[in-house]
C-alpha positions in Angstrom: -67.7 -54.1 165.3 -66.0 -56.5 167.8 -67.9 -59.4 169.4 -65.8 -60.7 172.3 -67.5 -63.8 173.7 -67.0 -65.4 177.1 -66.3 -69.0 175.9 -66.5 -70.4 179.5 -70.2 -69.5 179.7 -71.2 -71.1 176.4 -72.2 -74.6 177.3 -74.9 -75.8 174.9 -74.2 -77.5 171.5 -76.3 -74.8 169.8 -74.2 -71.9 171.2 -72.7 -69.4 168.8 -71.7 -65.8 168.9 -74.0 -65.0 165.9 -76.7 -67.5 164.9 -79.2 -66.7 162.1 -82.2 -68.8 161.0 -84.6 -68.0 158.1 -82.6 -64.8 157.2 -82.4 -63.5 153.7 -79.9 -60.9 152.6 -77.4 -61.0 155.5 -74.0 -59.3 155.3 -71.2 -59.4 157.9 -68.3 -57.3 157.0 -65.1 -55.8 158.7 -66.0 -57.3 162.1 -64.1 -59.3 164.7 -65.5 -62.3 166.5 -63.4 -63.9 169.1 -63.0 -66.0 172.2 -66.0 -68.4 171.7 -66.4 -71.9 173.0 -68.7 -73.1 170.1 -69.3 -71.3 166.8 -68.5 -67.8 165.6 -71.2 -67.4 162.9 -73.8 -70.1 162.3 -76.3 -69.7 159.5 -79.0 -72.4 159.1 -82.7 -73.2 158.6 -83.2 -71.5 155.3 -80.7 -68.6 155.2 -79.8 -67.4 151.8 -78.3 -64.5 149.9 -75.5 -63.8 152.4 -72.0 -62.4 152.4 -69.4 -62.9 155.1 -66.4 -60.8 154.0 -63.3 -59.2 155.5 -63.8 -60.3 159.0 -61.5 -61.7 161.7 -62.4 -64.9 163.6 -60.1 -65.8 166.5 -59.9 -68.3 169.4 -62.6 -71.0 169.2 -62.5 -73.9 171.6 -64.7 -76.7 170.2 -66.8 -75.0 167.4 -66.2 -73.8 163.9 -65.5 -70.2 163.1 -68.1 -70.2 160.3 -70.8 -72.9 160.1 -73.2 -72.9 157.1 -76.0 -75.4 157.4 -77.2 -78.1 159.9 -78.6 -81.5 159.9 -82.1 -82.2 158.5 -84.7 -80.8 158.7 -83.2 -77.5 159.8 -80.5 -77.2 157.2 -80.4 -75.4 153.9 -78.2 -72.5 153.4 -77.9 -71.2 149.9 -76.5 -68.5 147.6 -73.7 -67.0 149.6 -70.1 -65.9 149.7 -67.4 -66.3 152.4 -64.3 -64.3 151.3 -61.3 -62.4 152.5 -61.7 -63.5 156.1 -58.9 -64.3 158.6 -59.5 -67.3 160.8 -57.1 -68.0 163.6 -56.8 -70.6 166.4 -59.8 -72.9 166.0 -58.8 -75.7 168.4 -61.1 -78.6 167.8 -63.3 -78.0 164.8 -63.3 -76.5 161.3 -62.5 -73.0 160.1 -65.3 -73.0 157.5 -67.9 -75.8 157.4 -70.8 -76.4 155.0 -73.4 -79.1 155.6 -77.0 -80.0 155.3 -80.2 -80.5 153.3 -83.9 -79.7 153.9 -85.1 -83.3 153.4 -83.2 -86.4 154.4 -81.3 -87.8 151.5 -81.4 -84.7 149.3 -78.8 -82.1 148.6 -79.5 -78.6 150.0 -76.8 -76.3 151.2 -75.2 -74.9 148.1 -74.3 -72.2 145.5 -71.6 -71.0 147.9 -68.3 -69.4 147.1 -65.5 -69.7 149.6 -62.5 -67.7 148.4 -59.5 -65.8 149.3 -59.6 -66.6 153.0 -56.6 -67.0 155.3 -56.7 -69.7 157.9 -54.0 -70.7 160.5 -54.1 -72.7 163.7 -57.2 -74.8 162.8 -57.2 -78.1 164.8 -59.5 -80.3 162.6 -60.3 -79.3 159.0 -59.5 -75.9 157.5 -62.4 -75.9 155.0 -64.9 -78.8 155.0 -67.6 -79.2 152.4 -69.7 -81.7 154.2 -72.7 -84.0 153.5 -75.5 -82.8 151.2 -73.6 -79.7 150.0 -73.7 -78.9 146.3 -72.4 -76.3 143.9 -69.6 -75.0 146.2 -66.5 -73.3 144.9 -63.4 -73.3 147.1 -60.7 -71.1 145.6 -57.6 -69.1 146.3 -57.6 -69.7 150.1 -54.4 -70.0 152.1 -54.2 -72.5 155.0 -51.5 -73.1 157.5 -52.1 -76.4 159.2 -51.8 -76.7 163.0 -50.4 -80.3 163.0 -49.7 -83.2 160.8 -53.1 -84.7 161.7 -55.0 -81.6 160.5 -56.7 -81.6 157.1 -56.5 -78.6 154.8 -59.6 -79.0 152.6 -62.0 -81.9 152.8 -65.0 -82.8 150.6 -67.4 -85.6 151.6 -70.8 -86.8 150.4 -71.2 -83.7 148.2 -71.7 -83.0 144.5 -70.6 -80.4 141.9 -67.7 -79.1 144.1 -64.7 -77.2 142.6 -61.5 -76.8 144.6 -58.8 -74.7 142.8 -55.9 -72.4 143.4 -55.7 -73.0 147.2 -52.4 -73.1 149.1 -52.0 -75.5 152.0 -48.9 -75.4 154.2 
């Protein structure tokens, strides 16, 4: 399946090509999502038991290719895997971004494995494990930075995070 967005017509901050809320048991596999202004895939508000595997994400203007979570109270995303995806040309945001909790001040988004992805041309952070994320494993990913100001992997305000075997160029 190919989802080719018209980025010029996406104007709201909540725009995304695929947005899921309160979904259990989601799988996105062998698809292409491209040419979006905001986010490619955005899971939030209680999504769990998901797999995003073997997809191609390409050409995002100001949003992340894959966003897992949100700010409170619509936040928690749990029990998932993001693996073997190719992410190219994300101009002003993150390739893969986790964030969020269900209650202000508590951890929520977690038990997520981010592994064996290929990222190139990301303008901000390749993989960001953001505030209120917990129990996230980031392993065996390959990242080619867009510029010297780009960050490969960032972890902030999170707990029980493992980062291992990644290659950043």
